[in-house]
Structures are given as C-alpha cells and as structure tokens.
C-alpha positions as protocol buffer text, in pm:
chain_id: "A"
residue {
  index: 1
  type: MET
  ca { x: 14810 y: 11461 z: 7673 }
}
residue {
  index: 2
  type: PRO
  ca { x: 14506 y: 11486 z: 7904 }
}
residue {
  index: 3
  type: LEU
  ca { x: 14640 y: 11185 z: 8094 }
}
residue {
  index: 4
  type: LEU
  ca { x: 14976 y: 11354 z: 8148 }
}
residue {
  index: 5
  type: MET
  ca { x: 14814 y: 11680 z: 8256 }
}
residue {
  index: 6
  type: LYS
  ca { x: 14599 y: 11504 z: 8514 }
}
residue {
  index: 7
  type: ALA
  ca { x: 14879 y: 11500 z: 8773 }
}
residue {
  index: 8
  type: ARG
  ca { x: 14973 y: 11859 z: 8698 }
}
residue {
  index: 9
  type: ASN
  ca { x: 14614 y: 11968 z: 8761 }
}
residue {
  index: 10
  type: GLY
  ca { x: 14621 y: 11817 z: 9110 }
}
residue {
  index: 11
  type: ASN
  ca { x: 14452 y: 11484 z: 9038 }
}
residue {
  index: 12
  type: GLN
  ca { x: 14596 y: 11140 z: 9106 }
}
residue {
  index: 13
  type: TRP
  ca { x: 14665 y: 10871 z: 8847 }
}
residue {
  index: 14
  type: THR
  ca { x: 14491 y: 10538 z: 8895 }
}
residue {
  index: 15
  type: PRO
  ca { x: 14698 y: 10219 z: 8867 }
}
residue {
  index: 16
  type: ALA
  ca { x: 14541 y: 10155 z: 8525 }
}
residue {
  index: 17
  type: GLU
  ca { x: 14645 y: 10501 z: 8407 }
}
residue {
  index: 18
  type: LYS
  ca { x: 14998 y: 10447 z: 8535 }
}
residue {
  index: 19
  type: GLU
  ca { x: 15018 y: 10122 z: 8336 }
}
residue {
  index: 20
  type: GLU
  ca { x: 14892 y: 10305 z: 8027 }
}
residue {
  index: 21
  type: ILE
  ca { x: 15162 y: 10570 z: 8066 }
}
residue {
  index: 22
  type: LEU
  ca { x: 15429 y: 10303 z: 8113 }
}
residue {
  index: 23
  type: GLY
  ca { x: 15302 y: 10128 z: 7801 }
}
residue {
  index: 24
  type: HIS
  ca { x: 15338 y: 10448 z: 7602 }
}
residue {
  index: 25
  type: LEU
  ca { x: 15690 y: 10500 z: 7736 }
}
residue {
  index: 26
  type: ARG
  ca { x: 15785 y: 10143 z: 7643 }
}
residue {
  index: 27
  type: ASN
  ca { x: 15653 y: 10197 z: 7291 }
}
residue {
  index: 28
  type: MET
  ca { x: 15859 y: 10515 z: 7258 }
}
residue {
  index: 29
  type: ALA
  ca { x: 16167 y: 10332 z: 7386 }
}
residue {
  index: 30
  type: HIS
  ca { x: 16135 y: 10087 z: 7097 }
}
residue {
  index: 31
  type: LEU
  ca { x: 16164 y: 10369 z: 6845 }
}
residue {
  index: 32
  type: SER
  ca { x: 16481 y: 10378 z: 6653 }
}
residue {
  index: 33
  type: PRO
  ca { x: 16763 y: 10558 z: 6836 }
}
residue {
  index: 34
  type: TYR
  ca { x: 16819 y: 10749 z: 6514 }
}
residue {
  index: 35
  type: LEU
  ca { x: 16494 y: 10937 z: 6572 }
}
residue {
  index: 36
  type: ILE
  ca { x: 16629 y: 11061 z: 6902 }
}
residue {
  index: 37
  type: GLY
  ca { x: 16943 y: 11177 z: 6726 }
}
residue {
  index: 38
  type: LEU
  ca { x: 16739 y: 11363 z: 6468 }
}
residue {
  index: 39
  type: MET
  ca { x: 16559 y: 11559 z: 6739 }
}
residue {
  index: 40
  type: LEU
  ca { x: 16881 y: 11707 z: 6876 }
}
residue {
  index: 41
  type: PRO
  ca { x: 16976 y: 12064 z: 6783 }
}
residue {
  index: 42
  type: GLY
  ca { x: 17204 y: 12075 z: 6481 }
}
residue {
  index: 43
  type: SER
  ca { x: 17123 y: 11719 z: 6383 }
}
residue {
  index: 44
  type: ILE
  ca { x: 17052 y: 11820 z: 6023 }
}
residue {
  index: 45
  type: LEU
  ca { x: 17428 y: 11834 z: 5980 }
}
residue {
  index: 46
  type: LEU
  ca { x: 17452 y: 11468 z: 6078 }
}
residue {
  index: 47
  type: LEU
  ca { x: 17210 y: 11339 z: 5813 }
}
residue {
  index: 48
  type: PRO
  ca { x: 17487 y: 11226 z: 5574 }
}
residue {
  index: 49
  type: ALA
  ca { x: 17650 y: 11032 z: 5857 }
}
residue {
  index: 50
  type: TYR
  ca { x: 17318 y: 10867 z: 5944 }
}
residue {
  index: 51
  type: ALA
  ca { x: 17267 y: 10765 z: 5581 }
}
residue {
  index: 52
  type: TRP
  ca { x: 17617 y: 10620 z: 5562 }
}
residue {
  index: 53
  type: TRP
  ca { x: 17568 y: 10429 z: 5889 }
}
residue {
  index: 54
  type: LEU
  ca { x: 17235 y: 10282 z: 5784 }
}
residue {
  index: 55
  type: ASP
  ca { x: 17371 y: 10178 z: 5446 }
}
residue {
  index: 56
  type: ARG
  ca { x: 17670 y: 10014 z: 5612 }
}
residue {
  index: 57
  type: ARG
  ca { x: 17442 y: 9815 z: 5844 }
}
residue {
  index: 58
  type: ARG
  ca { x: 17236 y: 9693 z: 5548 }
}
residue {
  index: 59
  type: LEU
  ca { x: 17546 y: 9573 z: 5365 }
}
residue {
  index: 60
  type: ARG
  ca { x: 17671 y: 9388 z: 5673 }
}
residue {
  index: 61
  type: ARG
  ca { x: 17348 y: 9188 z: 5695 }
}
residue {
  index: 62
  type: GLY
  ca { x: 17399 y: 9068 z: 5340 }
}
residue {
  index: 63
  type: GLU
  ca { x: 17090 y: 9223 z: 5183 }
}
C-alpha cells in the first residue's frame, strides 16, 4: 500500500518499484477467475452455480 500511495503523494516511482508493482499485478492475474466472480455484488447467489461448475470440471479431468 505505501508503494501505491507514493504516486498519489506526489512522488515518482523508480523503475524497480514499477517492476515490483507489475509483479504484484501479474500474481493477482494468476488468481482463479472465480475469486473475481465472488467479489461482485450479489455473487453469493451464484455460489451453487460455482460449485456445480467446479465439480463438473473435476469429473471431466477423470479424477
């Protein structure tokens, strides 16, 4: 958080800090897309559909 607030407070990011931010963004992009869906408003209503989808994927892989 302090790294993100640095630009807002009028300071400049160094190239190393920019790479660190990009690394964090890449790590977040590798999170499951289901987590993004769970953060949406009203997503609690979709939980049964998520469970069905995940179970269906597991069965397709043959586990």
